[in-house]
N, C-alpha and C positions, 0 to 999 in steps of 0.2 A: 639269685643273689650275684652281686659282682664279688668274686673271690680272688684274693691275692695268695697263691699257692707257694709258700717257702719252699725251695727245692734245693736240698743240700748237695745232690748228686748221688744220694744213696738210693736203694730200693724202696723203702718206706716212703718216703716223701713223692717218689715218682709214682707209686701206685695211688697214694692219697690224692694227688692232682689229677690222675686219670679217672678216678671214681667222682671227682668233683666234677670234671667234663661230662661223664656218663649221667651225672644227676641233673644235667640242663643248665648248670652255672655258668655265668660268664667269668671264665677263668684266664688269669694273668700269672704267668710263672716269674718268680724273682729268686735269684742267689745272692747270698750275703758274702761280700768280701770282707772278711774280718782281720786281713793281714795286708800289709803293703809290700811285704817281701815277695816280689815278682817271682823268684825263682822257687818259691815253696812248693814242694812237691809231696805226693803221698807215699808212705812207705808201707804197703800191705793193708794190714788193719790199722795202723797207727795214723793218727792225724786226721782232720776234716778241713773243710772249707779251703781246699788247696787248688791249683790250676786244674789238675785232672777232674777234680769234683765239679768245677764249674762247667767244664767241657762236658762231662757226663749229663749234668742238668741241662744243658742247652740240647742236647741230642734228643733227651726225653721230651723236652718241650717241642721240639720240631716233629717228634712222632706224633705227639697229641694234637698239632696244629693250633698251639697257642702261642701268644706273644710271650717273649722272654727278654727278662733285663738282669744285669748284674748291678747291684747297690753297694757302694762303698760305705761300709758302717766300721771299718777299721779304726778310726779315731775314737768313736765311742766304745767299741770293744776294748780297746787299750785301757781308756779311762776308767770303764765300769766293771771290767772282768779282770785284764791282767794285772793292772795296778792294784787293785782291790785284792787279788790273790796274794800279791807280795806283802802288801800292808798287813794283811790279816796273818800272815805267817810271822812277820815282824813283831806283831802284837802277841805272839805265843798262841795263835788260835789255828784252827784246822778248816779252811775254807772249802766250799763246793763250788768250783767255777761253772759246772754246768747248771746248777740251781741259779747262779748269778746271773748267766747267760739268758735262761728263760726269763728272768725277772727284769733285766735291764735292756736286753736286745730283742729277742723274738717276740715277746708280748708287751713291750714298752715302746722302744724306738721303732720298730717295724710295723707294729699295729698302729702307733700314733700316726706314721706317715700314710699308711694304708687309708685310715679314716679320712686323712685330710685329702686324699686323691679320690675319695668317693667310693671306696670299697666297703662292702659289708661286714666282711669277716676275713680273717687270715687262716688259711689252711696248711696244716702240718701232718706229717707222718707219725706223731705220737700215737702211742697205744694208751688210749684212756677214753672214757664216755662221758657225754654230756646228757644229762637227764632232766627233764623239766619236773621239779619237786613242788611240795605244798606251798613252800614259801619263795620259789624261784628256781633258777638254773642251778643244777648241782653237778659237781665233778666226781666221777666214780672210777674205780678199778677197771682196767681192760678185762675183756673176756679171756685173754692169753695171759695167763698168771706169770709165766716165765719172762715176758716181755712188757708187762705192765710198767707204765711209766708215770703214773699218778703221782708218785713221790716227787719227781723233779718239777711237777706242774703245781705243786702244792702252794707256790708263791702267788699263783693267780688269783685277782680279786673277781668280785661279782661283775664289775664293769667289763673286765677283759674276757671272762668266760662269755659274756653276751656277744662276743664279737670273734670267737674262735669256732674252728670246725676240724673235728678229728674222725676222719672216713674209715680209719683202721681199727676202732675201739672195740667193735663187736666181732672181729676176725679171730676165729679160735687158735690159729696157728702162724707162726713166721712162714712156714713151709708153704702154706696157702698164698701168702703174699708174694714169695718168689715165683710160685708156679703161675700165679696170675700176671705177673711181670713177664715171664717168658713167654706166655700166650699172647700177650700185647706186643711182643716183638720189642721190649724194651732191653737195651744192652746192659742196664744195670741189674738184671735179674740174679746173676750169681755174684754180684760184687760183694766182698766181705764187709761186715759191719765195723764201724770205726770203735775204737775204744781208747782208754787212757785220756789224759788232757790234751785238747786238740793243740794247744800252743806249746806244748812239750812233746812233741811226736816220738823222742827217742825213750819217753819213759823215765828219764833220769831227773827228777824233781829236785832231789838234793843238790846234782850239779848245777842245774839251772838256776836255782835260787843263790847259790854261791856265787855264780856269776853276776847275778843281778845286785846282790847286798853285801858281797864280799865275806870275809870270814873274820870271827871274833872268838878266841880262845876263850874258854869258861869251864865251870865245874859241873861235875855230875854227882849228886848227893842222894843219899837214901832218906827215908822219912824221918829219921832222926837229925838229919843234917850233916851227917858224916861224908866226907868227900871219898868217892869211890871209883873216879874215872875223870876224864878231861874230855872236853869236845872242842870243834872248830866253829861252833855257831849254833845257838839254840833254835835258830829258825830252822834247822835241817831236822829237826824231830817232832813227832806226833805222839799224841796220847795213844797208848796201846802197843807202840812199836817195841819189838824185841830184838831184831838184827840190827847189827851194825852200831852197837852201844860201847863196844870196845872198854869193857870195864876192868879195872886194875885190881879190885878187890871182890872176890867171890861173896855170894851170900852166905850167911851163917848156915842155912840149911841146904845150901848147894844147889837150890832150885834156880831157874832162870828168872830175871827180873826185866820189867817192862817199864816203859815211861808212863808215869802217873800225871805228870804235871810240867809245863814249860813256863818258865817265869822270864819274860823277856827284859825287864827292867835291870835284874841282877844277872842277866844271860846264865841262868842256871837250869839244869834239867833235873828233875826230881824222879827217882826209879824206886821201884818196889815190887811185891809179889803180885802173881796174876789175881789173886783175890782181893787186892786193893783197888782194881779197876772197876769194882762193882759200883753202880751209880744208884742212888735211891730217890733223887730228885734232880730235875733240870729245870731251866727257867731262861726266859729270853724277853727283852722289852721290845725287839723288833719283830712284831707277829702280826698276821692278817688273817682274815677269814676268806675261803674259797667259796663264795655264795653267801647265803644268809648266815648270820652268826648265831651261836647258841642264844636261847631266849634270855637267860640270866647267867652269863659266864662268870659274874662275880660269887655266884652261889656254888659253884662247882658242878661238874658234869662227868659222867663216864664216858670213855673213849678208849681207841687203841692207838699206841703211839710206836712210830717207826723211825730210826735215826739213820738208817742208810738206804740206799735205793733199792737194794735187794735183801735186806734184813726182814726177819719175820716181825710182825706187829704184835706188840705186848699190851695186855689189858691195863688200863691206867686211869687215874683221877685227875682231872685238869680243872684249873680255876684261873681267873685274871684277879690279880691282887697287887696293888702297889704299882700298877704300870706294867706289870709282867705276867706272861702266861706261864704259869708253873704247872708241871706235868710229875706226878707222883707214880711210876710204874708199880704195878702189883707185885712184880719180881723185879730184882735189879737189873739194870742194863750194863754192858760191859764195853769199856773202851770208848766211852762218849767223851767228847772234846768241846770246849768253846769254839765257836766258828761253824760247827756242823749244824744241820738243820733237822729239828723234829717236826715231822708231819702227823697230824693227828686226824683219826678217821672214826667214823661212826658206820661200822660194817665195811660195806665197799666204799662209802661215800667219804670224800675228804672234807674235813671241817676247816682245816687250816694248818697254820705252820708258824715256827717261830726259829730265829737264828739264836742257837744256845749261847747265852752269856756266861751262865755259871752253873755248875753241878754240885751235888752234895753227895760225898762218900756214903755208901751203905756199910763201910767198914771201918771200925776205930782205928786211929792213927797208929796204936800199939801193935797191930797185925803187921 
């Protein structure tokens, strides 16, 4: 196949590209420039898609003897990821920018251009497995449970899966990937993994948002509506947050309180006991299937639901009703917020996902 290898400058995408070459494919490397800030530099494990990352990717491509290009996707990244991130917080939601980047950039904009140029597939260093199932191609969890990235790939559709290539999915450990990179003489063998939000490399999300949208004083209230504190902007809070609330009125039982809800219209933050974070149902109208859809989703089906990249899956019942994918876990989920992504599984297979629009508490308001 003609393979376009997305090379982030990290060890995973480097080894993935090398394996694609070893498999006999015609491979071309590409690094995505997602920021027009020419001085953007990497700070240890923080940030990605920086100048250093582009240089590291180029050195790997030279070592592998494959053509290499840098494509400017900064405008698309700003519109589809950064602006979306800000708008979601302003709407009182908790977005997942990595999920949105996979959906809108790596497996939409990049894949579209790759197909236009005659490539058969895009290769990435994600830890996930593609298998041919009874009803078509299926997306499964990686053999390396600790590195499994099937959750952030849950947004991929059947058409996108048909043009993707994940060479690392069957690798049992990241240690083996680093050892392979070292054996191949790749300079990124010991490069640390990136973490946090790539466009907020210092990790100060609250400060970054304040700079983008400003401050707006408002009230923090308990579930009864009583004012228990003040804040400088509801956008700085997320459901489940405990620290940084600066409450002026202690809880009657003396226990810590957590953010239960963010109301952007009234610029109000609602807090309450940890028990009130329990969610008995979640739903989203923006849902998709990763491969073949369930035969009769309107009749309901059993699944496992996962609401964070490294959360444990929880057995659940799912159904499509009224234009929503509705998921009812067998046991309450905690700290789930609108804007997050719920990915549903059948064993190791990803069935699909939805962006959560609403949640239903498992605890009465009187608690």
